[in-house]
C-alpha positions in Angstrom: 13.8 14.6 -4.1 13.2 17.0 -7.2 10.2 16.8 -9.3 10.4 15.1 -12.7 10.0 16.9 -15.9 6.2 16.8 -16.3 3.9 17.9 -19.0 0.1 18.3 -18.9 -1.8 17.2 -22.0 -5.4 18.3 -22.6 -7.1 15.8 -25.0 -9.8 18.0 -27.0 -11.7 16.3 -29.6 -14.2 18.2 -31.6 -16.7 15.5 -32.6 -19.1 14.5 -29.8 -22.3 12.7 -30.1 -23.9 14.5 -27.2 -22.3 17.8 -27.6 -20.4 18.4 -31.1 -17.8 21.1 -30.8 -17.9 21.0 -27.0 -14.1 22.2 -26.5 -15.1 25.5 -28.3 -18.3 26.1 -26.3 -18.6 29.4 -24.6 -18.6 29.5 -20.7 -18.8 32.9 -19.2 -17.7 34.2 -22.5 -14.5 32.1 -23.1 -14.1 28.7 -24.9 -14.2 25.7 -22.7 -10.6 24.8 -23.7 -9.4 28.2 -22.6 -10.7 27.7 -19.2 -9.0 24.1 -18.8 -5.8 25.5 -20.3 -5.6 28.5 -17.9 -6.2 26.3 -14.9 -3.4 24.1 -15.8 -1.3 27.2 -16.0 -2.4 28.4 -12.7 -1.1 25.1 -11.2 2.5 26.2 -12.0 3.6 22.7 -11.7 3.9 21.8 -15.5 7.0 22.3 -17.7 4.5 22.5 -20.5 0.9 22.4 -21.2 -0.2 20.9 -24.5 -3.7 20.7 -26.1 -3.9 17.3 -28.2 -6.6 17.8 -30.8 -7.9 16.6 -34.2 -9.5 19.8 -35.3 -7.8 22.9 -36.7 -10.4 25.3 -35.0 -9.3 24.1 -31.6 -5.7 24.4 -32.7 -6.1 28.0 -33.9 -8.0 28.9 -30.6 -5.3 27.5 -28.4 -2.6 29.3 -30.5 -4.3 32.6 -30.2 -4.1 32.3 -26.5 -0.4 31.8 -26.7 -0.7 28.1 -26.1 0.6 24.9 -27.7 -1.8 22.8 -29.6 -0.6 19.5 -31.3 -2.7 17.8 -34.0 -3.2 14.1 -33.3 -4.8 11.3 -35.3 -8.7 11.5 -35.5 -8.5 7.7 -35.0 -7.5 8.0 -31.3 -10.1 5.9 -29.4 -9.6 7.6 -26.1 -8.1 10.6 -24.5 -5.4 8.2 -23.2 -4.4 7.2 -26.8 -4.3 11.0 -27.7 -2.0 11.7 -24.8 0.2 8.7 -25.6 0.5 10.0 -29.3 2.1 13.3 -28.0 4.4 11.3 -25.5 5.8 9.1 -28.4 7.5 12.2 -29.8 8.8 13.5 -26.5 11.0 10.8 -25.0 12.7 13.3 -22.8 9.6 13.9 -20.9 9.2 11.6 -17.8 5.7 12.3 -16.5 2.4 13.0 -18.4 -0.7 14.3 -16.8 -4.0 13.8 -18.7 -6.2 16.7 -18.0 -9.9 16.1 -19.3 -10.8 18.8 -21.9 -14.4 19.0 -20.4 -13.5 19.9 -16.9 -13.3 23.7 -16.9 -13.5 23.8 -13.1 -10.4 21.6 -12.8 -8.9 22.6 -9.4 -5.0 23.9 -9.8 -4.5 22.6 -6.3 -5.7 19.1 -7.3 -3.3 19.1 -10.4 -0.5 20.1 -8.0 -1.2 17.0 -5.8 -1.4 14.7 -8.8 1.9 15.9 -10.3 3.5 15.7 -6.8 2.8 12.0 -6.5 5.7 11.3 -9.0 8.4 12.8 -6.8 8.2 9.1 -5.5 10.2 7.2 -7.9 8.1 4.0 -7.2 4.9 5.5 -8.6 4.1 4.3 -12.1 0.6 5.9 -12.5 -1.3 8.4 -10.3 -4.9 9.5 -10.0 -7.1 11.6 -7.4 -9.8 10.6 -5.0 -12.0 12.7 -2.8 -14.3 11.8 0.2 -17.6 10.0 -0.8 -20.5 11.7 0.1 -23.2 9.7 2.0 -25.8 10.1 -0.7 -23.3 8.8 -3.3 -22.6 5.3 -1.6 -25.1 3.5 -3.7 -25.0 5.4 -7.0 -23.4 3.7 -10.0 -22.6 7.1 -11.5 -20.2 7.9 -8.8 -17.1 5.6 -9.2 -15.6 4.4 -5.7 -12.0 3.7 -5.0 -10.7 1.2 -2.4 -7.2 2.1 -1.4 -4.2 0.3 0.2 -2.7 1.7 3.3 0.0 3.2 1.2 -2.4 5.1 -1.1 -2.3 2.6 -4.0 -5.6 1.7 -5.5 -6.9 -2.0 -4.7 -9.9 -1.5 -6.9 -12.4 0.9 -8.5 -16.0 0.1 -8.8 -19.5 1.5 -9.6 -20.7 -0.7 -6.7 -20.9 -0.1 -3.0 -17.5 -1.0 -1.9 -16.1 -1.9 0.5 -19.2 -3.7 1.7 -19.6 -3.3 5.5 -20.7 -6.5 7.1 -21.3 -5.0 10.5 -23.0 -1.7 10.5 -21.0 -0.5 13.6 -17.9 -0.9 11.7 -18.7 1.6 9.0 -17.1 4.7 10.8 -13.7 2.9 10.7 -13.5 2.7 7.0 -12.8 5.8 4.9 -14.8 5.9 1.7 -13.5 7.6 -1.5 -14.9 8.7 -4.8 -12.6 8.7 -7.8 -11.7 11.9 -9.9 -10.9 11.1 -13.4 -7.5 12.7 -13.7 -4.5 10.5 -14.4 -0.6 11.0 -14.5 1.7 8.4 -16.0 5.5 7.7 -16.3 6.0 7.9 -20.1 6.9 4.1 -20.2 3.6 3.1 -18.3 1.6 5.4 -20.5 2.9 3.9 -23.8 2.5 0.3 -22.4 -1.0 0.9 -21.4 -2.0 2.6 -24.6 -0.8 -0.6 -26.4 -3.0 -3.0 -24.2 -6.4 -4.4 -25.2 -9.5 -3.9 -23.1 -9.7 -6.3 -20.2 -12.7 -8.3 -18.6 -13.2 -6.1 -15.5 -12.8 -2.9 -17.5 -15.4 -4.1 -19.9 -17.7 -5.1 -17.0 -17.5 -2.0 -15.0 -17.0 0.5 -18.1 -13.8 1.8 -16.2 -10.6 2.3 -18.3 -8.4 2.5 -15.2 -9.2 -1.2 -14.4 -7.0 -2.2 -17.5 -4.0 -0.9 -15.6 -4.7 -2.8 -12.6 -5.7 -5.9 -14.3 -2.2 -5.7 -15.7 -0.3 -5.3 -12.6 0.2 -1.6 -13.0 0.0 0.2 -9.5 -2.1 3.4 -9.3 -1.1 5.7 -6.4 -4.1 7.9 -5.3 -3.7 11.5 -4.2 -6.3 12.6 -1.7 -8.0 16.1 -2.4 -11.2 17.7 -0.9 -12.5 19.4 -4.2 -15.3 18.5 -6.5 -15.8 19.5 -10.1 -18.4 20.0 -12.8 -17.8 18.3 -16.0 -19.5 19.3 -19.2 -21.1 16.4 -21.1 -24.3 17.8 -22.7 -25.0 21.6 -23.5 -27.3 21.9 -20.4 -24.2 21.4 -18.3 -22.7 24.9 -19.4 -25.3 26.7 -17.2 -24.4 24.5 -14.3 -20.6 25.3 -14.7 -21.5 29.1 -15.0 -23.5 29.0 -11.8 -20.6 27.2 -10.0 -18.4 30.0 -11.3 -20.7 32.5 -9.7 -21.0 30.5 -6.5 -24.5 29.7 -7.3 
């Protein structure tokens, strides 16, 4: 089956409590948004890569690269809302992939896996998981994913799930960590952006639970790679070290 028309959108908000101007922070001499944009291009699976921003400085930076930057409302509460705003103006595009603007090491192979999920017409929404490390099992900072046999998500949690009642059965269960990349059919994206926060979402502080609570199925693509996100200025050095293999 042929691949649907697919756009990647990189939400890039200038204001950040912990790191103002983060998309323009220099990493190995280049703005972070440039690293993310170039990795999306390297995936060679998107019909177009769009940066969705609320700041003209980010727009100008992307334009100088030869990229496409769309100004979106400063009132967008989440990256999903920003992607949805772009999608509303492009009804001819079937699949939208939300690539976090603070993931300069996002793996092009992982993006290909995510986009490839939508060759199955039954997939409404997709995301990625990777094997969960033994040291991560009890960490609330690593989100766990529990999958159905067909790869659809049953649940996401910061808790240790699934619970292994008999220790000897632990080896029979694959454990997965969630990676915060998402793809959506356009209708699903617009529906999700119009929904209010749900009880499980608010309890776990995990936005993807809103989809599950409303009966939206999430197909999970399995990848091996990890990434290093930039949340605070100190993370820049960690990313640069990872780029050098340090």
